[in-house]
MILUMLUM-667890 format. One record per residue: residue in one letter; x, y, z of N, C-alpha, C, O in turn; residue number from 1. Coordinates in pm, whole numbers. Layout:
rec resn->A&nu->X&nv->Y&nw->Z&cau->X&cav->Y&caw->Z&cu->X&cv->Y&cw->Z&ou->X&ov->Y&ow->Z&resi->NUM
...
***
This chain:
rec resn->M&nu->-10525&nv->-2334&nw->-1780&cau->-10664&cav->-2264&caw->-1816&cu->-10655&cv->-2198&cw->-1916&ou->-10572&ov->-2109&ow->-1933&resi->1
rec resn->T&nu->-10730&nv->-2231&nw->-1987&cau->-10752&cav->-2134&caw->-2122&cu->-10833&cv->-2028&cw->-2077&ou->-10916&ov->-2034&ow->-1987&resi->2
rec resn->T&nu->-10799&nv->-1916&nw->-2156&cau->-10862&cav->-1800&caw->-2132&cu->-10921&cv->-1738&cw->-2299&ou->-10895&ov->-1794&ow->-2406&resi->3
rec resn->L&nu->-11000&nv->-1620&nw->-2283&cau->-11023&cav->-1582&caw->-2418&cu->-10932&cv->-1536&cw->-2476&ou->-10952&ov->-1508&ow->-2595&resi->4
rec resn->Y&nu->-10802&nv->-1511&nw->-2420&cau->-10695&cav->-1475&caw->-2542&cu->-10622&cv->-1588&cw->-2568&ou->-10506&ov->-1572&ow->-2605&resi->5
rec resn->D&nu->-10672&nv->-1718&nw->-2553&cau->-10599&cav->-1814&caw->-2600&cu->-10682&cv->-1899&cw->-2726&ou->-10658&ov->-2016&ow->-2759&resi->6
rec resn->V&nu->-10788&nv->-1806&nw->-2788&cau->-10868&cav->-1900&caw->-2911&cu->-10875&cv->-1760&cw->-2977&ou->-10862&ov->-1653&ow->-2916&resi->7
rec resn->P&nu->-10904&nv->-1779&nw->-3138&cau->-10966&cav->-1694&caw->-3223&cu->-11082&cv->-1610&cw->-3180&ou->-11181&ov->-1671&ow->-3139&resi->8
rec resn->A&nu->-11084&nv->-1483&nw->-3183&cau->-11167&cav->-1401&caw->-3162&cu->-11303&cv->-1469&cw->-3226&ou->-11380&ov->-1528&ow->-3150&resi->9
rec resn->E&nu->-11325&nv->-1462&nw->-3345&cau->-11424&cav->-1540&caw->-3430&cu->-11485&cv->-1655&cw->-3377&ou->-11608&ov->-1660&ow->-3368&resi->10
rec resn->A&nu->-11414&nv->-1747&nw->-3341&cau->-11444&cav->-1883&caw->-3312&cu->-11500&cv->-1871&cw->-3158&ou->-11599&ov->-1940&ow->-3133&resi->11
rec resn->L&nu->-11444&nv->-1784&nw->-3045&cau->-11503&cav->-1769&caw->-2936&cu->-11656&cv->-1689&cw->-2932&ou->-11750&ov->-1719&ow->-2858&resi->12
rec resn->I&nu->-11654&nv->-1589&nw->-3022&cau->-11773&cav->-1510&caw->-3035&cu->-11904&cv->-1610&cw->-3088&ou->-12016&ov->-1608&ow->-3037&resi->13
rec resn->E&nu->-11860&nv->-1703&nw->-3208&cau->-11970&cav->-1788&caw->-3220&cu->-12023&cv->-1849&cw->-3144&ou->-12144&ov->-1840&ow->-3126&resi->14
rec resn->A&nu->-11929&nv->-1947&nw->-3062&cau->-11925&cav->-2050&caw->-2960&cu->-12025&cv->-1977&cw->-2841&ou->-12104&ov->-2049&ow->-2780&resi->15
rec resn->L&nu->-12016&nv->-1843&nw->-2815&cau->-12046&cav->-1779&caw->-2688&cu->-12212&cv->-1734&cw->-2706&ou->-12301&ov->-1730&ow->-2621&resi->16
rec resn->A&nu->-12213&nv->-1697&nw->-2879&cau->-12364&cav->-1645&caw->-2924&cu->-12450&cv->-1784&cw->-2887&ou->-12556&ov->-1784&ow->-2824&resi->17
rec resn->E&nu->-12386&nv->-1894&nw->-2935&cau->-12496&cav->-2017&caw->-2896&cu->-12548&cv->-2009&cw->-2753&ou->-12667&ov->-2014&ow->-2724&resi->18
rec resn->R&nu->-12442&nv->-1996&nw->-2662&cau->-12478&cav->-2022&caw->-2520&cu->-12579&cv->-1886&cw->-2476&ou->-12663&ov->-1920&ow->-2393&resi->19
rec resn->L&nu->-12584&nv->-1773&nw->-2506&cau->-12634&cav->-1626&caw->-2483&cu->-12773&cv->-1644&cw->-2588&ou->-12876&ov->-1577&ow->-2575&resi->20
rec resn->D&nu->-12751&nv->-1736&nw->-2680&cau->-12891&cav->-1717&caw->-2733&cu->-12984&cv->-1765&cw->-2670&ou->-13081&ov->-1690&ow->-2682&resi->21
rec resn->E&nu->-13011&nv->-1871&nw->-2594&cau->-13082&cav->-1951&caw->-2475&cu->-13122&cv->-1809&cw->-2355&ou->-13237&ov->-1798&ow->-2314&resi->22
rec resn->R&nu->-13024&nv->-1721&nw->-2316&cau->-13053&cav->-1673&caw->-2212&cu->-13092&cv->-1529&cw->-2238&ou->-13147&ov->-1467&ow->-2147&resi->23
rec resn->L&nu->-13066&nv->-1466&nw->-2364&cau->-13122&cav->-1341&caw->-2375&cu->-13210&cv->-1329&cw->-2493&ou->-13190&ov->-1394&ow->-2596&resi->24
rec resn->E&nu->-13334&nv->-1222&nw->-2476&cau->-13460&cav->-1216&caw->-2556&cu->-13426&cv->-1092&cw->-2644&ou->-13423&ov->-983&ow->-2588&resi->25
rec resn->E&nu->-13403&nv->-1100&nw->-2772&cau->-13403&cav->-985&caw->-2833&cu->-13539&cv->-908&cw->-2829&ou->-13644&ov->-972&ow->-2836&resi->26
rec resn->P&nu->-13539&nv->-794&nw->-2819&cau->-13665&cav->-690&caw->-2848&cu->-13733&cv->-664&cw->-2966&ou->-13679&ov->-670&ow->-3077&resi->27
rec resn->E&nu->-13845&nv->-637&nw->-2948&cau->-13928&cav->-639&caw->-3063&cu->-13865&cv->-515&cw->-3180&ou->-13873&ov->-522&ow->-3303&resi->28
rec resn->W&nu->-13825&nv->-444&nw->-3128&cau->-13784&cav->-306&caw->-3178&cu->-13651&cv->-335&cw->-3248&ou->-13623&ov->-248&ow->-3331&resi->29
rec resn->A&nu->-13562&nv->-431&nw->-3238&cau->-13449&cav->-456&caw->-3264&cu->-13430&cv->-506&cw->-3421&ou->-13319&ov->-510&ow->-3475&resi->30
rec resn->A&nu->-13548&nv->-543&nw->-3485&cau->-13577&cav->-586&caw->-3601&cu->-13575&cv->-481&cw->-3705&ou->-13551&ov->-508&ow->-3823&resi->31
rec resn->Y&nu->-13604&nv->-347&nw->-3659&cau->-13621&cav->-230&caw->-3724&cu->-13503&cv->-154&cw->-3703&ou->-13475&ov->-80&ow->-3798&resi->32
rec resn->A&nu->-13420&nv->-150&nw->-3597&cau->-13327&cav->-52&caw->-3554&cu->-13189&cv->-82&cw->-3646&ou->-13143&ov->-192&ow->-3677&resi->33
rec resn->K&nu->-13139&nv->47&nw->-3680&cau->-12992&cav->26&caw->-3771&cu->-12888&cv->21&cw->-3661&ou->-12918&ov->70&ow->-3552&resi->34
rec resn->T&nu->-12765&nv->-35&nw->-3678&cau->-12690&cav->-63&caw->-3601&cu->-12605&cv->49&cw->-3584&ou->-12528&ov->53&ow->-3489&resi->35
rec resn->G&nu->-12614&nv->164&nw->-3686&cau->-12564&cav->282&caw->-3662&cu->-12595&cv->388&cw->-3800&ou->-12636&ov->361&ow->-3913&resi->36
rec resn->A&nu->-12562&nv->496&nw->-3751&cau->-12612&cav->603&caw->-3859&cu->-12526&cv->615&cw->-3981&ou->-12529&ov->710&ow->-4061&resi->37
rec resn->N&nu->-12432&nv->486&nw->-3988&cau->-12370&cav->455&caw->-4128&cu->-12425&cv->357&cw->-4204&ou->-12379&ov->327&ow->-4314&resi->38
rec resn->R&nu->-12526&nv->299&nw->-4151&cau->-12582&cav->176&caw->-4194&cu->-12698&cv->212&cw->-4279&ou->-12740&ov->327&ow->-4266&resi->39
rec resn->E&nu->-12754&nv->136&nw->-4361&cau->-12879&cav->192&caw->-4472&cu->-12983&cv->100&cw->-4393&ou->-13073&ov->167&ow->-4344&resi->40
rec resn->L&nu->-12990&nv->-12&nw->-4373&cau->-13061&cav->-132&caw->-4340&cu->-13040&cv->-178&cw->-4180&ou->-12934&ov->-169&ow->-4119&resi->41
rec resn->P&nu->-13146&nv->-222&nw->-4136&cau->-13121&cav->-313&caw->-3993&cu->-13046&cv->-450&cw->-4061&ou->-13055&ov->-486&ow->-4178&resi->42
rec resn->P&nu->-12968&nv->-515&nw->-3952&cau->-12904&cav->-631&caw->-3982&cu->-13008&cv->-749&cw->-4016&ou->-13095&ov->-780&ow->-3934&resi->43
rec resn->E&nu->-12996&nv->-811&nw->-4135&cau->-13080&cav->-912&caw->-4167&cu->-13035&cv->-1058&cw->-4098&ou->-13107&ov->-1157&ow->-4086&resi->44
rec resn->E&nu->-12908&nv->-1044&nw->-4059&cau->-12863&cav->-1192&caw->-4001&cu->-12908&cv->-1240&cw->-3892&ou->-12924&ov->-1173&ow->-3790&resi->45
rec resn->E&nu->-12938&nv->-1387&nw->-3907&cau->-13018&cav->-1476&caw->-3815&cu->-12912&cv->-1438&cw->-3686&ou->-12792&ov->-1420&ow->-3706&resi->46
rec resn->G&nu->-12968&nv->-1429&nw->-3562&cau->-12903&cav->-1463&caw->-3457&cu->-12788&cv->-1326&cw->-3451&ou->-12667&ov->-1332&ow->-3428&resi->47
rec resn->F&nu->-12862&nv->-1217&nw->-3477&cau->-12756&cav->-1089&caw->-3463&cu->-12762&cv->-1038&cw->-3337&ou->-12659&ov->-981&ow->-3301&resi->48
rec resn->W&nu->-12860&nv->-1041&nw->-3251&cau->-12857&cav->-996&caw->-3140&cu->-12774&cv->-1098&cw->-3044&ou->-12723&ov->-1047&ow->-2944&resi->49
rec resn->S&nu->-12757&nv->-1228&nw->-3064&cau->-12701&cav->-1301&caw->-2969&cu->-12531&cv->-1297&cw->-3001&ou->-12443&ov->-1317&ow->-2917&resi->50
rec resn->L&nu->-12511&nv->-1268&nw->-3136&cau->-12374&cav->-1262&caw->-3192&cu->-12315&cv->-1114&cw->-3156&ou->-12193&ov->-1100&ow->-3154&resi->51
rec resn->R&nu->-12398&nv->-1007&nw->-3129&cau->-12375&cav->-874&caw->-3094&cu->-12328&cv->-874&cw->-2918&ou->-12234&ov->-815&ow->-2863&resi->52
rec resn->A&nu->-12423&nv->-954&nw->-2864&cau->-12407&cav->-961&caw->-2724&cu->-12277&cv->-1043&cw->-2679&ou->-12206&ov->-1003&ow->-2587&resi->53
rec resn->A&nu->-12254&nv->-1145&nw->-2741&cau->-12113&cav->-1217&caw->-2740&cu->-11988&cv->-1123&cw->-2770&ou->-11890&ov->-1117&ow->-2697&resi->54
rec resn->S&nu->-12004&nv->-1053&nw->-2883&cau->-11894&cav->-954&caw->-2903&cu->-11894&cv->-869&cw->-2806&ou->-11784&ov->-835&ow->-2762&resi->55
rec resn->L&nu->-12040&nv->-803&nw->-2735&cau->-11990&cav->-712&caw->-2642&cu->-11918&cv->-766&cw->-2511&ou->-11834&ov->-698&ow->-2452&resi->56
rec resn->L&nu->-11952&nv->-881&nw->-2474&cau->-11897&cav->-915&caw->-2360&cu->-11769&cv->-955&cw->-2397&ou->-11682&ov->-900&ow->-2329&resi->57
rec resn->R&nu->-11730&nv->-1026&nw->-2475&cau->-11569&cav->-1030&caw->-2505&cu->-11494&cv->-908&cw->-2486&ou->-11388&ov->-898&ow->-2423&resi->58
rec resn->R&nu->-11576&nv->-786&nw->-2565&cau->-11495&cav->-659&caw->-2570&cu->-11504&cv->-590&cw->-2421&ou->-11416&ov->-516&ow->-2376&resi->59
rec resn->V&nu->-11625&nv->-625&nw->-2353&cau->-11582&cav->-562&caw->-2202&cu->-11487&cv->-658&cw->-2115&ou->-11419&ov->-614&ow->-2023&resi->60
rec resn->A&nu->-11489&nv->-784&nw->-2151&cau->-11363&cav->-823&caw->-2073&cu->-11237&cv->-797&cw->-2106&ou->-11149&ov->-801&ow->-2020&resi->61
rec resn->V&nu->-11207&nv->-761&nw->-2255&cau->-11080&cav->-720&caw->-2280&cu->-11047&cv->-564&cw->-2250&ou->-10932&ov->-521&ow->-2240&resi->62
rec resn->D&nu->-11162&nv->-486&nw->-2237&cau->-11103&cav->-341&caw->-2247&cu->-11178&cv->-288&cw->-2092&ou->-11149&ov->-175&ow->-2052&resi->63
rec resn->G&nu->-11254&nv->-358&nw->-2027&cau->-11336&cav->-318&caw->-1943&cu->-11230&cv->-265&cw->-1792&ou->-11123&ov->-317&ow->-1763&resi->64
rec resn->P&nu->-11292&nv->-157&nw->-1722&cau->-11431&cav->-98&caw->-1730&cu->-11430&cv->-17&cw->-1849&ou->-11342&ov->62&ow->-1884&resi->65
rec resn->V&nu->-11544&nv->-48&nw->-1910&cau->-11577&cav->39&caw->-2035&cu->-11714&cv->82&cw->-2023&ou->-11801&ov->17&ow->-1965&resi->66
rec resn->G&nu->-11736&nv->229&nw->-2096&cau->-11871&cav->277&caw->-2115&cu->-11929&cv->241&cw->-2245&ou->-11867&ov->193&ow->-2340&resi->67
rec resn->V&nu->-12069&nv->273&nw->-2237&cau->-12109&cav->267&caw->-2372&cu->-12071&cv->377&cw->-2486&ou->-12087&ov->342&ow->-2603&resi->68
rec resn->E&nu->-12027&nv->497&nw->-2459&cau->-11977&cav->570&caw->-2560&cu->-11876&cv->529&cw->-2609&ou->-11866&ov->563&ow->-2727&resi->69
rec resn->R&nu->-11782&nv->462&nw->-2567&cau->-11626&cav->394&caw->-2611&cu->-11707&cv->269&cw->-2701&ou->-11693&ov->262&ow->-2823&resi->70
rec resn->L&nu->-11773&nv->194&nw->-2640&cau->-11817&cav->78&caw->-2722&cu->-11878&cv->115&cw->-2852&ou->-11854&ov->59&ow->-2959&resi->71
rec resn->S&nu->-11962&nv->217&nw->-2835&cau->-12038&cav->267&caw->-2952&cu->-11968&cv->352&cw->-3082&ou->-12022&ov->373&ow->-3190&resi->72
rec resn->T&nu->-11828&nv->396&nw->-3037&cau->-11691&cav->444&caw->-3096&cu->-11660&cv->309&cw->-3175&ou->-11659&ov->307&ow->-3298&resi->73
rec resn->H&nu->-11637&nv->197&nw->-3099&cau->-11597&cav->70&caw->-3158&cu->-11649&cv->-5&cw->-3243&ou->-11587&ov->-80&ow->-3319&resi->74
rec resn->Y&nu->-11810&nv->14&nw->-3235&cau->-11903&cav->-81&caw->-3314&cu->-11938&cv->11&cw->-3436&ou->-12004&ov->-42&ow->-3525&resi->75
rec resn->G&nu->-11898&nv->155&nw->-3451&cau->-11911&cav->254&caw->-3559&cu->-11841&cv->213&cw->-3682&ou->-11787&ov->103&ow->-3683&resi->76
rec resn->G&nu->-11836&nv->291&nw->-3784&cau->-11761&cav->303&caw->-3896&cu->-11794&cv->376&cw->-3988&ou->-11904&ov->432&ow->-3979&resi->77
rec resn->A&nu->-11724&nv->396&nw->-4088&cau->-11727&cav->504&caw->-4189&cu->-11882&cv->564&cw->-4231&ou->-11970&ov->479&ow->-4245&resi->78
rec resn->K&nu->-11907&nv->666&nw->-4246&cau->-12031&cav->698&caw->-4313&cu->-12040&cv->660&cw->-4478&ou->-11953&ov->621&ow->-4557&resi->79
rec resn->D&nu->-12174&nv->686&nw->-4493&cau->-12216&cav->644&caw->-4600&cu->-12187&cv->723&cw->-4752&ou->-12192&ov->669&ow->-4862&resi->80
rec resn->G&nu->-12160&nv->845&nw->-4725&cau->-12131&cav->926&caw->-4816&cu->-11994&cv->920&cw->-4872&ou->-11965&ov->951&ow->-4987&resi->81
rec resn->S&nu->-11912&nv->877&nw->-4779&cau->-11781&cav->868&caw->-4831&cu->-11693&cv->714&cw->-4843&ou->-11573&ov->690&ow->-4860&resi->82
rec resn->T&nu->-11791&nv->642&nw->-4829&cau->-11729&cav->479&caw->-4865&cu->-11831&cv->463&cw->-5002&ou->-11783&ov->407&ow->-5100&resi->83
rec resn->R&nu->-11961&nv->508&nw->-5008&cau->-12030&cav->465&caw->-5131&cu->-11982&cv->522&cw->-5260&ou->-11964&ov->448&ow->-5357&resi->84
rec resn->Y&nu->-11962&nv->654&nw->-5265&cau->-11887&cav->739&caw->-5387&cu->-11776&cv->782&cw->-5374&ou->-11726&ov->831&ow->-5475&resi->85
rec resn->R&nu->-11711&nv->781&nw->-5272&cau->-11561&cav->801&caw->-5246&cu->-11526&cv->945&cw->-5316&ou->-11423&ov->975&ow->-5378&resi->86
rec resn->V&nu->-11648&nv->1031&nw->-5286&cau->-11619&cav->1189&caw->-5324&cu->-11545&cv->1279&cw->-5200&ou->-11509&ov->1395&ow->-5220&resi->87
rec resn->A&nu->-11528&nv->1221&nw->-5088&cau->-11529&cav->1284&caw->-4977&cu->-11428&cv->1198&cw->-4883&ou->-11401&ov->1079&ow->-4899&resi->88
rec resn->P&nu->-11377&nv->1285&nw->-4782&cau->-11268&cav->1204&caw->-4691&cu->-11357&cv->1122&cw->-4596&ou->-11468&ov->1160&ow->-4559&resi->89
rec resn->A&nu->-11308&nv->1022&nw->-4565&cau->-11393&cav->922&caw->-4469&cu->-11427&cv->1003&cw->-4336&ou->-11342&ov->1076&ow->-4286&resi->90
rec resn->R&nu->-11549&nv->988&nw->-4283&cau->-11604&cav->1046&caw->-4168&cu->-11637&cv->915&cw->-4069&ou->-11691&ov->811&ow->-4106&resi->91
rec resn->H&nu->-11596&nv->943&nw->-3946&cau->-11651&cav->823&caw->-3866&cu->-11811&cv->814&cw->-3796&ou->-11831&ov->919&ow->-3735&resi->92
rec resn->A&nu->-11887&nv->754&nw->-3789&cau->-11976&cav->737&caw->-3734&cu->-12014&cv->638&cw->-3652&ou->-11996&ov->525&ow->-3695&resi->93
rec resn->D&nu->-12070&nv->652&nw->-3529&cau->-12082&cav->589&caw->-3400&cu->-12176&cv->481&cw->-3442&ou->-12254&ov->497&ow->-3536&resi->94
rec resn->G&nu->-12169&nv->356&nw->-3363&cau->-12279&cav->256&caw->-3359&cu->-12386&cv->287&cw->-3290&ou->-12387&ov->389&ow->-3221&resi->95
rec resn->S&nu->-12496&nv->201&nw->-3297&cau->-12624&cav->236&caw->-3221&cu->-12598&cv->228&cw->-3048&ou->-12594&ov->116&ow->-2997&resi->96
rec resn->S&nu->-12584&nv->323&nw->-2981&cau->-12590&cav->329&caw->-2834&cu->-12719&cv->246&cw->-2768&ou->-12715&ov->176&ow->-2667&resi->97
rec resn->N&nu->-12806&nv->266&nw->-2832&cau->-12930&cav->219&caw->-2785&cu->-12891&cv->52&cw->-2779&ou->-12877&ov->4&ow->-2666&resi->98
rec resn->I&nu->-12873&nv->-35&nw->-2898&cau->-12837&cav->-146&caw->-2916&cu->-12755&cv->-174&cw->-2801&ou->-12789&ov->-253&ow->-2713&resi->99
rec resn->I&nu->-12650&nv->-112&nw->-2803&cau->-12531&cav->-172&caw->-2716&cu->-12583&cv->-167&cw->-2554&ou->-12569&ov->-266&ow->-2482&resi->100
rec resn->R&nu->-12650&nv->-27&nw->-2499&cau->-12668&cav->-19&caw->-2399&cu->-12804&cv->-116&cw->-2319&ou->-12814&ov->-133&ow->-2198&resi->101
rec resn->T&nu->-12894&nv->-169&nw->-2417&cau->-12985&cav->-270&caw->-2415&cu->-12920&cv->-407&cw->-2385&ou->-12960&ov->-477&ow->-2292&resi->102
rec resn->I&nu->-12822&nv->-443&nw->-2463&cau->-12754&cav->-540&caw->-2450&cu->-12683&cv->-584&cw->-2332&ou->-12695&ov->-691&ow->-2271&resi->103
rec resn->L&nu->-12595&nv->-472&nw->-2306&cau->-12549&cav->-457&caw->-2157&cu->-12654&cv->-458&cw->-2061&ou->-12613&ov->-509&ow->-1958&resi->104
rec resn->Q&nu->-12766&nv->-424&nw->-2054&cau->-12851&cav->-420&caw->-1959&cu->-12914&cv->-566&cw->-1957&ou->-12965&ov->-601&ow->-1851&resi->105
rec resn->Q&nu->-12914&nv->-638&nw->-2045&cau->-12949&cav->-768&caw->-2043&cu->-12851&cv->-855&cw->-1971&ou->-12876&ov->-940&ow->-1885&resi->106
rec resn->L&nu->-12726&nv->-815&nw->-2025&cau->-12580&cav->-907&caw->-1989&cu->-12596&cv->-871&cw->-1815&ou->-12580&ov->-965&ow->-1738&resi->107
rec resn->Q&nu->-12626&nv->-740&nw->-1761&cau->-12637&cav->-713&caw->-1628&cu->-12739&cv->-800&cw->-1565&ou->-12707&ov->-855&ow->-1460&resi->108
rec resn->E&nu->-12841&nv->-817&nw->-1607&cau->-12974&cav->-894&caw->-1537&cu->-12904&cv->-1030&cw->-1517&ou->-12899&ov->-1075&ow->-1402&resi->109
rec resn->E&nu->-12835&nv->-1118&nw->-1644&cau->-12764&cav->-1209&caw->-1600&cu->-12682&cv->-1235&cw->-1539&ou->-12641&ov->-1351&ow->-1548&resi->110
rec resn->G&nu->-12617&nv->-1146&nw->-1449&cau->-12488&cav->-1159&caw->-1397&cu->-12371&cv->-1171&cw->-1493&ou->-12276&ov->-1237&ow->-1452&resi->111
rec resn->L&nu->-12364&nv->-1129&nw->-1587&cau->-12238&cav->-1151&caw->-1668&cu->-12162&cv->-1032&cw->-1676&ou->-12046&ov->-1034&ow->-1718&resi->112
rec resn->V&nu->-12227&nv->-912&nw->-1633&cau->-12142&cav->-769&caw->-1660&cu->-12217&cv->-688&cw->-1552&ou->-12339&ov->-693&ow->-1541&resi->113
rec resn->D&nu->-12135&nv->-611&nw->-1470&cau->-12173&cav->-515&caw->-1354&cu->-12098&cv->-387&cw->-1377&ou->-11987&ov->-374&ow->-1430&resi->114
rec resn->K&nu->-12188&nv->-282&nw->-1322&cau->-12148&cav->-151&caw->-1307&cu->-12016&cv->-121&cw->-1247&ou->-11990&ov->-191&ow->-1149&resi->115
rec resn->H&nu->-11934&nv->-40&nw->-1280&cau->-11825&cav->-19&caw->-1215&cu->-11812&cv->154&cw->-1191&ou->-11763&ov->236&ow->-1269&resi->116
rec resn->G&nu->-11863&nv->175&nw->-1076&cau->-11890&cav->317&caw->-1065&cu->-11903&cv->379&cw->-1178&ou->-11957&ov->317&ow->-1270&resi->117
rec resn->S&nu->-11863&nv->495&nw->-1197&cau->-11866&cav->596&caw->-1327&cu->-11776&cv->569&cw->-1446&ou->-11765&ov->635&ow->-1550&resi->118
rec resn->E&nu->-11711&nv->452&nw->-1408&cau->-11597&cav->430&caw->-1539&cu->-11663&cv->336&cw->-1634&ou->-11598&ov->314&ow->-1736&resi->119
rec resn->G&nu->-11760&nv->285&nw->-1624&cau->-11842&cav->171&caw->-1700&cu->-11861&cv->44&cw->-1627&ou->-11853&ov->23&ow->-1506&resi->120
rec resn->R&nu->-11894&nv->-50&nw->-1741&cau->-11914&cav->-216&caw->-1688&cu->-11793&cv->-279&cw->-1714&ou->-11705&ov->-251&ow->-1796&resi->121
rec resn->E&nu->-11800&nv->-379&nw->-1623&cau->-11699&cav->-501&caw->-1651&cu->-11746&cv->-610&cw->-1625&ou->-11853&ov->-614&ow->-1563&resi->122
rec resn->V&nu->-11695&nv->-705&nw->-1656&cau->-11720&cav->-863&caw->-1664&cu->-11703&cv->-906&cw->-1514&ou->-11604&ov->-868&ow->-1450&resi->123
rec resn->T&nu->-11801&nv->-985&nw->-1457&cau->-11816&cav->-1048&caw->-1330&cu->-11733&cv->-1172&cw->-1322&ou->-11669&ov->-1209&ow->-1420&resi->124
rec resn->G&nu->-11733&nv->-1227&nw->-1228&cau->-11682&cav->-1353&caw->-1210&cu->-11749&cv->-1474&cw->-1282&ou->-11692&ov->-1575&ow->-1323&resi->125
rec resn->E&nu->-11880&nv->-1444&nw->-1288&cau->-11970&cav->-1560&caw->-1370&cu->-11932&cv->-1526&cw->-1480&ou->-11899&ov->-1621&ow->-1551&resi->126
rec resn->G&nu->-11921&nv->-1403&nw->-1537&cau->-11908&cav->-1384&caw->-1696&cu->-11760&cv->-1442&cw->-1716&ou->-11714&ov->-1512&ow->-1806&resi->127
rec resn->R&nu->-11714&nv->-1400&nw->-1627&cau->-11529&cav->-1450&caw->-1654&cu->-11531&cv->-1626&cw->-1699&ou->-11502&ov->-1688&ow->-1801&resi->128
rec resn->A&nu->-11571&nv->-1653&nw->-1592&cau->-11615&cav->-1827&caw->-1583&cu->-11644&cv->-1861&cw->-1740&ou->-11571&ov->-1919&ow->-1821&resi->129
rec resn->L&nu->-11781&nv->-1804&nw->-1756&cau->-11870&cav->-1846&caw->-1869&cu->-11740&cv->-1833&cw->-2005&ou->-11707&ov->-1927&ow->-2078&resi->130
rec resn->L&nu->-11690&nv->-1702&nw->-2010&cau->-11557&cav->-1687&caw->-2125&cu->-11459&cv->-1802&cw->-2113&ou->-11429&ov->-1868&ow->-2212&resi->131
rec resn->D&nu->-11426&nv->-1819&nw->-2030&cau->-11314&cav->-1916&caw->-1991&cu->-11380&cv->-2092&cw->-2030&ou->-11315&ov->-2178&ow->-2089&resi->132
rec resn->E&nu->-11497&nv->-2104&nw->-1987&cau->-11512&cav->-2210&caw->-2010&cu->-11561&cv->-2249&cw->-2161&ou->-11549&ov->-2364&ow->-2202&resi->133
rec resn->V&nu->-11617&nv->-2148&nw->-2238&cau->-11655&cav->-2135&caw->-2387&cu->-11506&cv->-2135&cw->-2472&ou->-11491&ov->-2196&ow->-2578&resi->134
rec resn->A&nu->-11417&nv->-2067&nw->-2417&cau->-11280&cav->-2072&caw->-2469&cu->-11229&cv->-2191&cw->-2466&ou->-11159&ov->-2228&ow->-2560&resi->135
rec resn->D&nu->-11252&nv->-2266&nw->-2369&cau->-11180&cav->-2424&caw->-2331&cu->-11226&cv->-2515&cw->-2436&ou->-11158&ov->-2601&ow->-2493&resi->136
rec resn->E&nu->-11382&nv->-2481&nw->-2460&cau->-11441&cav->-2584&caw->-2551&cu->-11393&cv->-2553&cw->-2691&ou->-11370&ov->-2642&ow->-2773&resi->137
rec resn->V&nu->-11378&nv->-2426&nw->-2715&cau->-11330&cav->-2375&caw->-2859&cu->-11189&cv->-2448&cw->-2885&ou->-11160&ov->-2510&ow->-2987&resi->138
rec resn->L&nu->-11121&nv->-2433&nw->-2790&cau->-10983&cav->-2479&caw->-2796&cu->-10975&cv->-2615&cw->-2829&ou->-10901&ov->-2654&ow->-2920&resi->139
rec resn->T&nu->-11059&nv->-2706&nw->-2747&cau->-11082&cav->-2842&caw->-2752&cu->-11142&cv->-2861&cw->-2907&ou->-11106&ov->-2956&ow->-2976&resi->140
rec resn->D&nu->-11222&nv->-2779&nw->-2947&cau->-11252&cav->-2847&caw->-3082&cu->-11174&cv->-2815&cw->-3197&ou->-11173&ov->-2879&ow->-3302&resi->141
rec resn->L&nu->-11099&nv->-2700&nw->-3166&cau->-10959&cav->-2656&caw->-3262&cu->-10856&cv->-2774&cw->-3266&ou->-10797&ov->-2815&ow->-3366&resi->142
rec resn->V&nu->-10845&nv->-2820&nw->-3142&cau->-10741&cav->-2932&caw->-3159&cu->-10767&cv->-3063&cw->-3213&ou->-10682&ov->-3137&ow->-3261&resi->143
rec resn->D&nu->-10934&nv->-3094&nw->-3198&cau->-10987&cav->-3184&caw->-3262&cu->-10936&cv->-3204&cw->-3414&ou->-10879&ov->-3298&ow->-3469&resi->144
rec resn->E&nu->-10977&nv->-3081&nw->-3456&cau->-10983&cav->-3028&caw->-3619&cu->-10827&cv->-3058&cw->-3659&ou->-10795&ov->-3141&ow->-3745&resi->145
rec resn->R&nu->-10742&nv->-2987&nw->-3592&cau->-10615&cav->-2975&caw->-3619&cu->-10512&cv->-3003&cw->-3498&ou->-10463&ov->-2922&ow->-3419&resi->146
rec resn->P&nu->-10492&nv->-3162&nw->-3509&cau->-10420&cav->-3199&caw->-3403&cu->-10278&cv->-3133&cw->-3375&ou->-10229&ov->-3132&ow->-3262&resi->147
rec resn->E&nu->-10211&nv->-3072&nw->-3496&cau->-10086&cav->-3008&caw->-3448&cu->-10099&cv->-2895&cw->-3380&ou->-10003&ov->-2819&ow->-3372&resi->148
rec resn->L&nu->-10237&nv->-2861&nw->-3312&cau->-10243&cav->-2741&caw->-3219&cu->-10240&cv->-2790&cw->-3075&ou->-10264&ov->-2711&ow->-2984&resi->149
rec resn->E&nu->-10210&nv->-2926&nw->-3049&cau->-10249&cav->-2995&caw->-2942&cu->-10142&cv->-2928&cw->-2811&ou->-10169&ov->-2927&ow->-2691&resi->150
rec resn->R&nu->-10029&nv->-2879&nw->-2870&cau->-9929&cav->-2842&caw->-2763&cu->-9963&cv->-2684&cw->-2680&ou->-9919&ov->-2644&ow->-2572&resi->151
rec resn->Y&nu->-10055&nv->-2621&nw->-2774&cau->-10133&cav->-2513&caw->-2705&cu->-10258&cv->-2539&cw->-2592&ou->-10299&ov->-2465&ow->-2502&resi->152
rec resn->A&nu->-10298&nv->-2667&nw->-2631&cau->-10403&cav->-2694&caw->-2539&cu->-10351&cv->-2719&cw->-2394&ou->-10431&ov->-2744&ow->-2303&resi->153
***
């Protein structure tokens, strides 16, 4: 059985984003919201919402149970002043908790993630099944592209 640990994270997230694109709806305000205090502009990438949702689903599966605050720290980065001009030591800025919380709520409505008491959220059986199914498809595609990987399938 192929799991999310058996395939490259980037390939899994891209394939999972295609599946989640149909199930999740991006809020109107998301086009104007930055992904963190360390960003100057909102994301311009097509399908950002579904990519972030796929990434969050994978992250919750790997780290779960996990809360919004810890996920916000994971999706943060260095503040502008320290990276643009290199005049001060790097300082960390958390990612947008609102974007993360909204996506987690949508994933919870879809039955892919569920609250685990006060510890945070974790992936449900349906969410794990979706991750494993997509991982199996990704591995099959990788084997088709590179036959030498067949021993891992």
